[in-house]
Structure formats: C-alpha cells, structure tokens
C-alpha positions in Angstrom: -105.4 212.1 2.0 -102.3 212.0 -0.2 -101.0 209.0 1.8 -104.3 207.2 1.3 -104.2 207.8 -2.4 -100.7 206.5 -2.6 -101.8 203.3 -0.8 -104.7 202.9 -3.2 -102.4 203.3 -6.2 -100.1 200.6 -4.9 -103.1 198.2 -4.5 -104.1 199.0 -8.1 -100.6 198.4 -9.3 -100.4 195.0 -7.5 -103.8 194.0 -8.9 -103.0 195.0 -12.5 -99.5 193.4 -12.4 -101.0 190.1 -11.3 -103.6 189.9 -14.1 -102.7 188.0 -17.3 -102.4 190.2 -20.5 -105.5 190.8 -22.4 -105.9 189.3 -25.9 -103.4 190.9 -28.1 -101.5 192.5 -25.2 -97.8 191.5 -25.2 -96.6 190.3 -21.8 -93.1 191.5 -20.8 -90.4 188.8 -21.1 -89.5 187.6 -17.7 -85.8 188.0 -16.7 -84.3 184.5 -16.0 -81.1 185.7 -14.6 -77.7 185.7 -16.4 -76.3 182.3 -17.4 -74.0 180.7 -14.9 -70.8 182.6 -14.7 -67.9 182.9 -12.4 -67.5 186.6 -11.6 -64.4 188.2 -10.1 -66.5 189.5 -7.2 -65.6 188.5 -3.6 -68.2 185.7 -3.6 -68.2 184.8 -7.2 -71.8 186.0 -7.6 -73.0 188.6 -10.1 -72.6 192.2 -9.0 -75.4 193.8 -7.2 -77.4 196.6 -8.8 -78.1 199.3 -6.2 -80.8 201.9 -7.1 -80.1 205.2 -5.4 -83.6 206.4 -4.5 -85.1 204.1 -7.0 -85.1 205.3 -10.6 -84.0 208.7 -9.5 -82.5 209.5 -12.9 -86.0 210.2 -14.1 -88.4 210.7 -11.1 -87.7 212.5 -7.8 -85.6 210.5 -5.4 -87.5 207.7 -3.5 -90.9 208.7 -5.0 -93.5 205.9 -5.6 -92.8 205.7 -9.4 -89.0 205.8 -8.9 -89.3 202.9 -6.4 -91.8 200.9 -8.4 -89.9 201.1 -11.7 -86.5 200.5 -10.2 -87.9 197.2 -8.9 -89.7 196.4 -12.1 -86.9 197.2 -14.5 -83.9 195.9 -12.6 -82.3 192.5 -12.2 -83.9 190.2 -9.7 -82.2 190.7 -6.3 -81.4 194.4 -6.8 -81.2 196.7 -3.9 -83.0 200.0 -3.0 -80.7 202.6 -1.5 -82.1 205.0 1.0 -80.1 207.9 2.4 -81.5 208.4 5.9 -82.6 211.7 7.3 -84.6 212.1 10.5 -87.4 214.5 11.4 -87.8 216.3 14.7 -89.9 213.4 16.0 -87.6 210.7 14.8 -89.4 209.6 11.6 -86.9 208.4 9.0 -87.2 209.7 5.4 -85.2 208.8 2.3 -83.4 211.8 0.8 -79.7 212.2 -0.2 -79.3 215.9 0.4 -79.3 217.1 4.0 -80.8 220.4 2.7 -84.4 219.7 2.0 -84.8 222.8 -0.2 -82.6 221.1 -2.8 -85.0 218.2 -3.3 -88.4 219.4 -2.1 -90.9 222.3 -2.1 -90.3 223.0 1.6 -89.3 226.6 1.1 -92.7 227.3 -0.4 -94.6 226.1 2.6 -92.1 227.2 5.3 -90.5 230.3 3.9 -89.0 231.3 7.3 -87.7 227.8 8.1 -84.1 228.4 7.1 -81.4 227.8 9.6 -77.6 227.6 9.7 -75.9 224.5 11.2 -72.4 223.3 11.3 -72.3 219.9 9.6 -69.1 218.0 9.9 -67.1 221.2 10.2 -68.9 223.2 7.5 -71.5 225.9 8.1 -74.6 225.1 5.9 -77.7 227.2 5.6 -81.1 225.9 4.5 -84.0 223.8 5.5 -83.2 220.7 7.6 -85.4 217.7 8.3 -84.7 217.8 12.1 -86.5 221.2 12.4 -89.8 219.8 11.2 -92.2 217.1 12.4 -93.1 214.2 10.2 -96.7 215.6 9.9 -95.4 218.9 8.7 -93.2 217.3 6.1 -95.5 214.6 4.8 -98.8 216.6 4.8 -97.4 219.6 3.0 -94.1 219.1 1.3 -93.5 217.3 -2.0 -90.5 216.2 -4.0 -88.6 217.9 -6.7 -85.8 216.8 -9.1 -82.6 218.5 -8.1 -80.6 217.9 -11.3 -81.5 220.4 -13.9 -80.8 218.1 -16.9 -83.6 215.8 -15.6 -87.4 216.4 -16.1 -89.0 219.0 -13.9 -92.5 218.0 -15.0 -92.9 215.6 -12.0 -91.9 218.3 -9.4 -94.5 219.0 -6.7 -96.5 215.8 -7.6 -95.2 213.3 -5.0 -94.8 213.3 -1.3 -91.5 212.6 0.6 -91.1 208.8 1.2 -90.5 207.5 4.7 -88.4 204.5 5.4 -91.6 202.7 6.4 -93.2 203.6 3.0 -90.3 202.1 1.1 -90.1 198.9 3.2 -93.9 198.4 2.7 -93.3 198.2 -1.1 -91.1 195.1 -0.3 -88.0 195.9 -2.3 -85.9 192.9 -3.3 -83.2 194.2 -0.9 -83.1 197.3 1.2 -79.9 199.3 1.8 -80.0 202.0 4.5 -77.3 204.6 4.3 -76.6 206.8 7.4 -74.6 209.8 6.3 -75.0 212.3 9.2 -74.9 210.4 12.5 -72.6 212.8 14.3 -74.7 215.8 13.2 -77.9 214.3 14.5 -76.2 213.2 17.7 -75.2 216.8 18.4 -79.0 217.7 18.3 -80.0 214.8 20.5 -81.5 212.7 17.8 -80.2 209.1 17.7 -79.6 207.4 14.3 -78.5 204.3 16.1 -81.8 204.0 18.0 -83.8 204.5 14.8 -81.8 201.8 12.9 -81.9 199.4 15.8 -85.7 199.6 15.7 -85.9 199.5 11.8 -84.0 196.1 11.6 -86.7 194.7 13.9 -89.4 196.0 11.6 -88.1 194.5 8.3 -84.9 192.8 6.9 -82.2 195.3 6.1 -79.4 193.4 4.3 -77.1 196.4 4.1 -76.4 199.3 6.4 -73.7 201.8 5.5 -72.2 205.0 6.8 -69.3 207.2 6.2 -68.7 207.4 10.0 -66.7 204.7 11.7 -68.3 205.6 15.1 -71.7 204.8 13.8 -70.6 201.4 12.4 -69.0 200.6 15.8 -72.1 201.6 17.7 -74.6 199.7 15.5 -72.3 196.7 15.1 -73.5 195.1 18.4 -77.1 195.8 17.8 -77.7 193.9 14.4 -77.3 190.3 13.4 -74.3 190.4 11.1 -75.3 187.1 9.6 -78.3 188.9 8.1 -77.1 192.5 7.8 -73.8 193.6 6.3 -72.2 196.7 7.6 -70.5 198.8 4.9 -68.1 201.7 5.3 -68.8 204.5 2.9 -65.8 206.5 1.6 -66.5 210.1 0.7 -64.2 212.1 -1.5 -60.5 211.7 -0.6 -59.9 215.2 0.9 -63.0 215.1 3.1 -62.5 214.2 6.8 -64.1 211.2 8.5 -65.9 212.6 11.7 -64.8 209.9 14.1 -61.0 209.4 13.4 -60.6 213.0 12.0 -58.5 211.4 9.3 -59.0 212.1 5.6 -60.6 209.3 3.6 -57.5 209.2 1.4 -55.6 208.0 4.5 -58.3 205.5 5.6 -58.3 203.8 2.2 -54.8 202.5 3.1 -56.1 201.0 6.4 -58.4 198.3 5.0 -57.4 196.0 7.9 -58.9 198.4 10.3 -62.0 198.9 8.1 -62.5 195.1 8.2 -62.8 195.1 11.9 -66.0 197.2 11.7 -67.4 196.4 8.3 -68.0 193.6 5.8 -67.4 195.9 2.8 -66.8 199.3 1.5 -68.7 201.7 -0.8 -66.4 204.1 -2.7 -66.7 206.7 -5.4 -65.9 205.1 -8.7 -62.8 207.3 -9.1 -61.2 205.4 -6.2 -61.0 202.4 -8.6 -60.6 203.9 -12.1 -59.1 207.4 -11.6 -59.9 210.0 -14.3 -57.2 212.5 -15.3 -57.7 216.2 -16.0 -58.4 215.5 -19.7 -61.3 213.3 -18.8 -59.6 210.0 -19.7 -59.2 206.9 -17.6 -55.9 206.3 -15.9 -54.7 202.8 -14.9 -56.9 201.1 -12.3 -55.8 201.2 -8.7 -55.4 198.0 -6.7 -58.2 198.9 -4.3 -60.6 196.1 -5.4 -58.1 193.4 -5.2 -56.6 194.7 -2.0 -60.1 194.9 -0.4 -61.0 191.4 -1.6 -57.8 190.0 -0.1 -59.0 191.5 3.3 -62.4 189.8 2.8 -64.2 193.1 2.1 -66.8 193.6 -0.6 -66.3 196.6 -2.8 -69.3 198.6 -4.1 -68.8 201.5 -6.4 -70.9 204.7 -6.4 -71.5 207.7 -8.6 -73.0 206.0 -11.7 -75.4 208.1 -13.8 -76.2 208.1 -17.5 -76.8 211.9 -17.8 -73.3 213.1 -17.0 -70.2 213.6 -19.2 -68.5 210.2 -18.9 -64.8 209.7 -19.5 -64.2 209.8 -23.2 -63.0 206.1 -23.1 -66.7 205.1 -23.0 -67.8 207.0 -26.1 -70.9 208.3 -24.2 -72.2 204.8 -23.7 -73.0 204.3 -20.0 -73.1 200.4 -20.4 -69.4 200.6 -21.3 -68.7 202.2 -18.0 -70.4 199.5 -16.0 -68.5 196.9 -18.0 -65.3 198.6 -17.0 -66.1 197.9 -13.4 -67.6 194.5 -13.5 -66.2 192.7 -16.6 -62.5 193.6 -17.0 -59.7 191.0 -16.8 -58.4 192.2 -13.4 -61.4 192.4 -11.0 -65.1 192.9 -10.6 -66.7 195.2 -8.0 -69.4 193.6 -5.9 -72.1 196.2 -6.6 -72.8 199.4 -8.4 -74.8 202.3 -6.9 -76.7 204.1 -9.7 -79.4 206.6 -10.6 -80.4 204.4 -13.6 -80.7 200.8 -12.4 -82.2 199.5 -15.8 -78.9 200.5 -17.6 -76.8 198.8 -14.9 -79.0 195.7 -15.2 -78.7 195.4 -19.0 -74.9 195.9 -18.8 -74.5 193.1 -16.3 -77.0 190.7 -17.7 -76.6 191.3 -21.4 -73.2 192.6 -22.4 -70.9 190.6 -20.1 -72.1 187.3 -21.6 -71.6 187.9 -25.3 -67.9 187.3 -25.9 -68.2 185.2 -29.0 -69.4 187.6 -31.5 -73.0 186.4 -31.6 -74.7 187.3 -34.9 -77.7 189.6 -34.9 -81.1 188.0 -35.2 -82.5 187.7 -38.7 -84.7 190.7 -39.5 -82.9 193.2 -37.3 -82.2 196.6 -38.7 -79.0 197.3 -40.7 -76.3 199.3 -38.8 -75.4 202.1 -41.2 -72.6 204.4 -40.4 -72.6 208.1 -40.7 -69.1 208.9 -42.0 -67.8 205.7 -40.4 -67.4 205.6 -36.6 -67.5 209.4 -36.6 -68.3 209.5 -32.9 -64.8 208.2 -32.1 -62.6 209.5 -34.9 -62.9 212.3 -37.4 -65.6 211.3 -39.9 -64.8 209.9 -43.3 -61.2 209.1 -42.4 -59.4 205.8 -42.7 -59.5 205.4 -38.9 -63.3 206.0 -38.7 -63.9 203.4 -41.4 -61.6 200.9 -39.7 -63.3 201.4 -36.4 -66.7 200.9 -38.0 -65.5 197.6 -39.4 -64.1 196.6 -36.1 -67.5 197.6 -34.5 -69.2 195.2 -37.0 -71.2 197.8 -38.8 -73.3 196.4 -41.7 -73.1 199.3 -44.1 -70.2 201.8 -44.2 -70.9 205.0 -46.0 -69.1 207.6 -48.1 -70.6 211.0 -48.8 -68.8 211.8 -52.1 -67.3 215.2 -52.7 -65.3 216.4 -55.7 -62.0 218.3 -55.8 -61.4 220.9 -58.4 -59.2 218.4 -60.4 -62.0 215.8 -60.4 -60.9 213.5 -57.6 -63.9 211.9 -55.8 -63.4 211.5 -52.1 -65.4 211.0 -48.9 -66.4 213.8 -46.5 -69.7 214.6 -44.9 -70.4 217.9 -46.7 -69.2 219.9 -49.6 -67.9 222.6 -47.2 -64.5 221.6 -46.0 -64.9 223.7 -42.9 -67.1 220.9 -41.7 -64.7 218.1 -41.0 -61.3 219.7 -41.7 -59.2 222.7 -40.7 -59.7 224.3 -44.2 -60.6 227.7 -42.9 -57.3 228.1 -41.1 -55.3 227.2 -44.3 -57.5 228.5 -47.1 -59.3 231.5 -45.6 -58.9 233.4 -48.9 -60.9 230.7 -50.6 -63.9 231.2 -48.3 -67.0 232.0 -50.3 -70.8 232.3 -49.9 -72.8 230.2 -52.3 -76.6 230.4 -51.4 -77.4 227.4 -53.6 -75.3 225.2 -51.4 -75.6 226.7 -47.9 -76.4 230.0 -46.1 -73.0 230.3 -44.4 -69.7 231.1 -46.0 -67.5 228.0 -46.7 -64.4 226.6 -48.3 -65.9 224.3 -50.9 -64.2 221.1 -52.0 -64.5 221.9 -55.7 -62.4 225.1 -55.1 -59.3 223.1 -54.0 -57.2 220.5 -55.7 -56.9 217.0 -54.2 -53.3 217.7 -53.2 -54.5 220.9 -51.3 -57.3 218.8 -49.6 -54.8 216.1 -48.6 -52.8 218.8 -46.8 -55.8 219.4 -44.5 -56.2 217.9 -41.0 -59.5 216.1 -40.4 -61.5 217.4 -37.5 -63.9 215.4 -35.4 -67.3 216.9 -35.3 -69.1 217.4 -32.0 -72.8 218.1 -32.6 -73.1 219.4 -29.0 -69.8 221.0 -28.6 -70.8 224.6 -29.0 -73.9 225.0 -26.7 -73.7 222.0 -24.3 -69.9 221.9 -24.3 -70.0 218.1 -24.8 -67.1 217.3 -27.1 -66.1 214.0 -28.7 -62.8 212.2 -28.0 -60.5 215.3 -28.0 -57.3 213.1 -28.0 -58.3 212.0 -31.5 -59.8 215.2 -32.7 -57.5 215.5 -35.8 -56.1 212.1 -36.5 -56.5 210.0 -39.6 -56.6 210.9 -43.3 -59.3 211.5 -45.8 -59.7 208.8 -48.4 -60.7 208.8 -52.0 -63.8 207.0 -53.2 -61.5 204.5 -54.9 -59.7 203.8 -51.6 -63.0 203.5 -49.8 -64.3 200.9 -52.2 -61.0 198.9 -52.0 -61.3 199.0 -48.2 -64.9 197.8 -48.3 -64.1 194.9 -50.6 -60.9 193.9 -48.7 -62.8 193.8 -45.4 -65.9 192.1 -46.9 -68.4 194.4 -45.3 -72.0 193.6 -45.8 -72.5 196.6 -47.9 -71.7 200.2 -48.7 -73.8 203.3 -49.0 -72.7 206.1 -51.4 -74.3 209.5 -50.8 -74.5 211.9 -53.7 -75.5 215.6 -53.2 -75.2 218.8 -55.1 -74.9 217.0 -58.4 -76.9 219.7 -60.4 -74.7 222.5 -59.1 -71.4 220.7 -59.6 -72.4 219.9 -63.2 -73.7 223.3 -64.2 -71.4 225.6 -62.2 -68.2 223.7 -61.5 -68.0 221.4 -64.5 -67.8 218.3 -62.4 -69.7 215.1 -63.1 -70.1 213.5 -59.6 -72.7 211.0 -60.9 -70.3 209.8 -63.6 -67.4 209.7 -61.1 -69.4 207.4 -58.8 -70.6 205.2 -61.6 -67.1 204.7 -62.9 -65.6 204.0 -59.5 -68.2 201.4 -58.7 -67.7 199.8 -62.1 -63.9 199.8 -61.8 -64.3 198.1 -58.4 -66.6 195.5 -60.1 -69.3 196.3 -57.6 -71.8 196.6 -60.4 -71.2 193.0 -61.4 -71.7 191.2 -58.1 -74.4 190.6 -55.5 -72.3 189.6 -52.5 -72.0 193.1 -51.1 -74.9 195.4 -51.0 -74.5 198.8 -52.8 -76.9 201.6 -51.6 -77.0 204.8 -53.6 -78.4 207.6 -51.5 -79.5 211.1 -52.7 -82.0 213.8 -51.9 -82.3 214.3 -55.7 -84.5 211.9 -57.6 -82.8 212.9 -60.8 -79.6 211.4 -59.4 -81.3 208.3 -58.4 -82.9 207.9 -61.8 -79.4 207.7 -63.3 -79.0 204.3 -61.5 -82.4 202.9 -62.4 -80.8 200.3 -64.7 -78.3 199.1 -62.1 -80.2 196.2 -60.7 -77.5 195.3 -58.2 -77.9 198.7 -56.5 -80.5 199.7 -54.0 -81.6 203.3 -54.3 -82.2 205.4 -51.2 -84.2 208.7 -51.2 -83.0 211.0 -48.4 -85.8 213.1 -46.8 -84.0 215.7 -44.8 -87.0 217.7 -43.7 -89.0 216.7 -40.6 -92.4 215.3 -41.8 -95.5 214.2 -40.0 -97.1 212.1 -42.7 -96.3 210.5 -46.0 -99.5 210.6 -48.2 -100.0 207.9 -50.8 -99.3 210.3 -53.7 -95.8 211.2 -52.3 -95.0 207.6 -51.4 -96.0 206.5 -54.9 -93.7 209.1 -56.4 -90.8 208.0 -54.2 -91.4 204.4 -55.3 -90.6 205.4 -58.9 -87.1 206.3 -57.9 -86.1 204.5 -54.7 -86.3 201.3 -52.8 -85.7 202.9 -49.4 -85.9 206.2 -47.6 -83.8 207.8 -44.9 -86.0 209.9 -42.6 -85.1 211.9 -39.4 -85.9 210.3 -36.1 -88.4 212.9 -35.3 -90.3 212.1 -38.4 -91.1 208.8 -36.8 -92.0 209.9 -33.2 -93.9 212.8 -31.9 -92.1 214.8 -29.2 -93.3 217.3 -26.6 -90.9 218.7 -24.1 -88.4 215.9 -24.7 -91.1 213.3 -24.0 -92.3 210.9 -26.7 -96.0 211.5 -27.0 -96.7 209.2 -29.9 -95.7 208.0 -33.3 -96.4 209.1 -36.8 -97.6 206.8 -39.6 -94.5 207.4 -41.8 -92.9 204.0 -41.3 -96.1 202.1 -41.9 -96.9 204.2 -45.0 -93.6 203.6 -46.5 -93.5 199.9 -45.7 -97.0 199.5 -47.2 -95.4 200.4 -50.5 -92.5 198.0 -49.9 -90.1 200.9 -49.2 -87.5 200.3 -46.5 -87.1 202.9 -43.8 -83.8 203.9 -42.3 -83.8 206.2 -39.3 -81.2 209.1 -39.2 -79.3 209.6 -37.0 -78.4 208.0 -33.7 -75.9 209.6 -31.3 -74.8 208.4 -27.9 -74.7 211.8 -26.1 -77.4 211.9 -23.4 -78.5 215.3 -24.6 -79.7 213.7 -27.9 -82.0 211.3 -26.1 -85.7 211.8 -25.0 -86.5 211.4 -21.4 -88.3 208.1 -22.2 -84.9 206.4 -23.1 -83.4 207.0 -19.6 -80.3 208.7 -21.2 -79.4 205.2 -22.5 -78.6 205.0 -26.2 -79.2 201.3 -26.1 -82.8 201.9 -25.2 -83.2 204.3 -28.1 -81.8 201.7 -30.5 -84.1 199.0 -29.1 -87.1 201.3 -29.6 -86.3 202.0 -33.2 -85.3 198.4 -33.9 -88.2 196.6 -32.2 -90.7 199.2 -31.3 -90.8 201.4 -34.4 -89.7 198.6 -36.7 -87.3 200.5 -38.9 -85.1 198.6 -41.4 -81.9 200.4 -40.6 -80.4 202.9 -38.2 -77.8 205.5 -39.2 -75.3 206.1 -36.4 -72.1 207.8 -35.4 -71.5 205.0 -32.9 -71.9 201.7 -34.7 -70.2 199.8 -31.8 -73.2 200.7 -29.5 -75.7 199.6 -32.1 -73.7 196.4 -32.7 -73.6 195.7 -29.0 -77.4 195.8 -28.8 -78.0 193.8 -32.0 -75.7 191.0 -30.9 -77.0 190.8 -27.3 -78.9 187.8 -26.0 -81.4 190.2 -24.5 -83.1 191.2 -27.7 -85.2 188.1 -28.1 -88.8 189.2 -27.4 -90.2 185.6 -27.5 -91.7 185.0 -24.1 -90.4 181.4 -24.3 -86.8 182.6 -24.7 -84.6 182.0 -21.8 -83.0 185.4 -21.8 -81.1 186.9 -18.8 -82.9 190.3 -19.1 -85.2 191.9 -21.5 -84.1 195.2 -23.2 -87.6 196.5 -24.1 -88.6 199.3 -26.4 -90.4 202.3 -25.0 -94.1 202.7 -25.1 -94.8 206.2 -26.7 -96.9 208.4 -24.5 -96.5 206.3 -21.3 -94.5 209.0 -19.5 -96.1 212.1 -21.0 -99.5 210.8 -20.1 -98.5 211.0 -16.4 -97.9 214.8 -16.6 -100.5 217.4 -15.9 -101.3 219.3 -19.1 -100.4 222.6 -17.4 -96.9 221.3 -16.8 -96.3 220.8 -20.5 -95.6 223.3 -23.2 -98.5 224.3 -25.4 -99.1 221.9 -28.2 -97.3 222.9 -31.4 -98.7 222.5 -34.9 -97.5 219.2 -36.5 -94.7 219.2 -39.1 -96.1 219.3 -42.7 -96.8 216.1 -44.6 -94.4 215.1 -47.3 -95.5 216.7 -50.6 -94.8 215.4 -54.1 -93.1 218.6 -54.9 -90.5 217.7 -52.3 -89.9 214.5 -54.1 -89.5 215.2 -57.8 -86.5 217.1 -59.1 -85.8 218.4 -62.6 -83.4 216.5 -64.8 -79.7 217.0 -64.1 -78.2 219.7 -66.4 -75.4 219.0 -68.7 -71.9 219.1 -67.4 -70.4 222.5 -68.4 -66.9 222.7 -69.7 -64.4 222.9 -67.0 -62.9 226.2 -68.2 -66.3 227.9 -67.4 -66.0 227.4 -63.7 -62.3 226.8 -63.0 -62.2 229.4 -60.3 -65.0 227.8 -58.2 -67.7 230.5 -58.8 -70.1 231.8 -56.3 -73.6 233.0 -56.8 -75.7 235.6 -55.1 -78.9 234.8 -57.0 -80.4 233.1 -54.0 -82.0 230.6 -56.3 -80.0 228.1 -58.4 -80.9 227.7 -62.0 -79.3 224.3 -61.9 -82.3 222.5 -60.3 -80.6 222.0 -56.9 -82.8 222.1 -53.8 -82.6 224.8 -51.3 -80.9 223.9 -48.1 -83.4 222.5 -45.5 -84.6 224.6 -42.7 -82.7 224.0 -39.4 -84.1 221.1 -37.5 -86.5 221.8 -34.8 -86.3 218.4 -33.2 -86.5 218.1 -29.5 -83.4 216.6 -28.0 -82.6 216.1 -24.4 -81.7 213.5 -21.9 -82.9 210.2 -20.6 -83.8 206.6 -21.4 -86.6 204.1 -20.8 -87.8 200.5 -21.0 -91.2 199.1 -20.5 -93.2 195.9 -19.9 -96.4 194.7 -18.2 -95.4 195.7 -14.7 -94.0 199.0 -15.9 -97.3 199.8 -17.6 -99.1 198.8 -14.4 -97.0 201.2 -12.5 -97.9 204.0 -14.9 -101.6 203.2 -14.6 -101.3 203.4 -10.8 -99.5 206.7 -11.0 -102.1 208.1 -13.3 -104.9 207.1 -11.0 -103.1 209.0 -8.2 -102.6 212.1 -10.3 -106.2 212.2 -11.4 -107.3 211.8 -7.8 -105.3 214.8 -6.9 
C-alpha cells in the first residue's frame, strides 16, 4: 500500500510541476547554466554536484522528498549517489550505513534480528540487510535521520528506497557506490551480478567502490564509454580489502589506479588537509597528480551542519570554492548532503570576480561590531575586515570611560569583549539597572586602563554547543575611540555609519557622563553633520536619546526593539514614527518558529513599512546552529529569505562578507527573463512544517506579546550630574533605576538550530505530493 501511495505521489508531483503557475503565482526562475568558463577540471567542464542520498542533510537518505528536492534544487546534470546494500533475495537498496538500525526503524519490527559479522576485519553487531528479504524490509521498515543535529520529525514516515525506485524517478545522473563487495561475497551474495543487471535496466554513468577487486571484476561487464569506474579512497589508515594495503599507500599508486578506474573519490582532507587546530594546511598535489594520470578527482565529505575549518568562517559555500575555484586546481565533483549549497557555490560565486554591485533596492549590509565573526568586535581589525567585505554600514556601539573618552564596544560591561575580569577583578560590580550579572563597567575605568585590555572574540555558541570563532585571532586588534572610528569611516568612504547609544540616562544621572553630547560633538567635529555623502544612523532603544537628534536632518534615527514581538499595532507604530525613521527588530519578530521550522511570518515588517519606517533584521550569524531547518544550514539562504522573501531594508550581521557575497551574486535576480546561472530563492514559510504530523511537533506556544506604546516612550533624559558625585563608578541595589533607563530585556527565547532551504515551483510541487502521501497514511 505504501509503495502504491508513493507512486501516486510521484504522478501528482509530475502533473503539478508541468502546469503553468496560476494567476499571481510566481514561477521559479529556471537555471540556465553558468556562463561559459574554462574550469581547471580534467575535462574543463564545470564540477559535478553529487547528492549523497538526495537532500540527505534534511530528509532521511534516499527518501522520496530527499531525491525529489535534490533534483529540483541542484544544477542541471547533477548526480544522485546511492550507497548499495543488498537484501537476502538480492534486491538493491540505497543506504550508506551497513547497519540498518542506524538509519531505519528495523529494530522496532525485528527486535531479535541482531547479528554479529566480521566486516573488512572488524566485528560489527547490528541489523544487516542481507538477513532480511526485500518484502520484510519494504513492507515494514521506514527510514530515520541518523545525524542528531538534523530534524527527527520525518523519522518513520518514509520507506526504504530501492535502486529501482530511484532509477524510476529519472535522476539527471545516477552514481552507484558499492562499498562492501567482499563482505557480501563471503555470504554468497554477488554485488557484481546485481550491478551487471542494473546497467542493463538503466544508464549508470558512474560506478564506484573502495575495493579494487570489485572494479576489476565489473570492468569487463560494463561499457566504459558510458560508465566511468571510480575508485573510492577511505580514510588513510583503513585497509583496502583486495591488496591489503592502506589507502595512504594506494594514493601514491595513481598509475595502478588508472589501470582499473577513470577517476577517484577521496575524502576532502586528502586534498586540503586540516591541522589539529582546525585550520587548513597547504593543499596536497593529489588533484594535479591525478589529472596528469588522466584520472578525475571527486571530493567527498561535504555537509553544511558540521564544524568547518575556521578558514571558511562557517560559510559552507566558501569551502566548496576552495575546492573548485582556487588558482591551483579544481576537483571534478563534490559529494554532498546539501546539493543546493554546492550548486549555488559553483554557479553563483565562482563567476563574480569583478566586484559586481548589488541590485538597487537590496537591503543594507549593517555590521554588528564590524566583522565580529572573524575578529574581536569593535576593533580596528574587525572594522577593516568589514570594509574589505564591502559592508554598507559599519557600526560603533559607544561606551564611555571614566575620564570621558567615547569608544566602541558592544556593551557597557567590559567583560563582554575584553579580558577585563582577569585584570580588574576588584572593579567587578553588580548594577541591576544595567544588567543582572556582575560586570566591570566601562565608566569605572580610565581610557588608559581600557587600552591595556586585550579584546576577546565573542562566540555566541561557544559555551553550550562548543562552536567557537576563529581562535587564532581570538585576542588580536585594538579597541578604537569614536573619533578614530569616524576618521576611519571617512577615509574609507563607507556608505554609512551606525552609532548605537545605550544607557544614556544611567550614565548622566549616576556616572556624570554625557554620552549623547559626546556623540554629537564627535559627529560635528568630523563634519558628518554637514554632509549627505555618507549616511549617519543614530540607533537607540531610548526615544529620549533619539529625540535629541530630531533637528539633525542629515541623520537617520533608528529605534532598537530588543524584545521579541509578534505584532506592531498602529498606536505603537505611530509613536515610533515620532522619534525614528527605522527600527531594528529581532529575526524571530519577523518569522514564526516551531521546533526550528519556520511556520509563518508576522505582520511586523508590513506594519512598519506602511508607516514608512524602514526595518532592519537583527542579527545574522553563519553558524549552522543559528539557522532554522528551512535554510538547509546555509547562511546564504537565510540572507536571501530576509532580503527577497521578508523584504527587510537591512540586515545586521557578524559576517558582512557572506551577506556581500549574496548581494553581489548574479543569482539574485528573480526576473524570470533574467539569464541567471542558478536561482538562490527565499524559503516559503510553512512549506516544511506543513509536511509534519501534528503529533511530531511540540505543542503550540502562546505568541510573543505585541509591541505596546509603553515599550516605546521613555521619560526625558536626566541632567548630567557633576562628576564628583559618581567618580567611583557607583553601584545600586535598588533593582529599579530612578534615571529612567529601561530594565534589561528578558533572555531571548528564539528557536535556533540547523539547516537551510530554497524553493520554487517544482519544490512546492514536491511538497504537495509529499503531503498527499502523508494524509493518505
């Protein structure tokens, strides 16, 4: 019954995909193929995108939606990669792990089916395909996701895919990998016989195996003009079953490999080794050496939701470019769990070498403490990197030293962004008006003291997830004064600057410091108040601060809404309009999130724009744990969604280089007539979550509160007290400031996890087909 429903779903998919869009329905831009380019591959053609089990980074391996979406969202001519296992009755299935209990529900249906086998010299216990007939597997067992950072909501919904199932979907190219020939031969099951029959059933352009004996045996049974044999290298210290040599020795025998294969498939570390500190070492000569022997080189092991070498700044497209678009070589193919990301890297980011300008109307790229994902935030190096990355707006969150020097740092607490606690522990204080935790506050130290501190890179996922940023640069650079920041911005002719002012009421009433006056004077001294060439944005969560700049016509005032909101009523928007031209809102004030899936959008952007208030989304990070499943663990897709799907006017990011890469890509043009190489499309909210059975999702939570007018309006700023009244940097235990400052916002409850997603007409059709299947079940 399940197999019948799957067939019906495919028919529905084909029918829907063939229909023209309804009135008002936007058709997906059709990929035209990258512009003509001479690649450094063996043939000079563009590298091949090879989808391991389809889109297995999201759905269980080789499942119908994984296969469908890999085909729909990948470059034309991409390949589907099937790891072959055989049942007791010689039916081929596509699963990577020889232990079925790692990728299926088999232990539930056959609890006593465990056995221990010796597989290539290692005793392994579990459930093996060769112990079950195809009917037992296909009628009872369903697939699961075996990587815990990936969604489990699709587990138990989809049957195991046979080789025949996959071939019937007519993949652009089919790649059959045979990883356990010797093991099956020991149990009187012939992989060679199966493959010999399979190539008569359908074209198989690629057949690979880590066993030389299999390649020799199959070599005389296939047409090598139509089928390329590929030798798969496993990790260096593993032993190849036929020769009994380690793969590290075989990699030096490319001439011998050429006698049995047309190419090699190698773990990516064979090409770009990674040292113990997780940084790239110099490339090996393997690709060039293999090309000289006439061997293609395909690299394996690509996935978005793993900790990449720090060189890539958590941007998976940068890793692909390292393999296909460096000055030394290009691999001939990449084997990946996320074929859309590989496709966009090859089609969109290898072609843009001339600094193409973003399209008019695209969101501003606004930094958060400069390029703070690469260098310690608010340092000279972070700002220089941001300019190199072509950020539009560089930012300075202004803090004040005890002697009145205005400088840039993310927060008033020096513990966040410097090593202040180790040097000035005795100055640690608790000030509830500023934050709940104890801190070493900037107004308690002189500028000379602050200059002695070492900046520290901030890793938002370093404590819980153990994902840290660029440790080699964790304490480099120096903090800059506001004056130096403004001079740097003018010298480098950036599009604009954003000055963030917080805690003005407290600093005036308790510390005797006039932060608003300091900012006004600095801008005036830099003559930024008398020009219109560079944009000047004044940001604050305090309307009384913004009101101080109401007569500065050259400045744009930005109201910072730190709290997560679900709605912006007209009364609140009208109040904001009195003080600001733009707002900064959290990402999860724009989208609705359930279990790391985007279930919909709020009206916040539309409500603000209806009042002619610009909307900036805060804040974008590259780490895959910050991304909803819909984005396929790809920060580019998140940026595309906020830029072209949710229509924000600016994005605030720690990684301006990633945003700039997208904004300047030729693949951002959504005009169906545009001759683009590939379409990077925004996600469709609710498309994935609608496929999931309600019982597989967490109970619905109450929505965040709407923005209230009381959250907008602040009392006037107090007078600046005489310095002698607060020279020691006073603390307060009152719990409520009488200075008019706002209480710190509650910790964010935003859902953050992994994954990335793109969509289009065929993609939506796939989802419809999948939903029909689920409803039928």
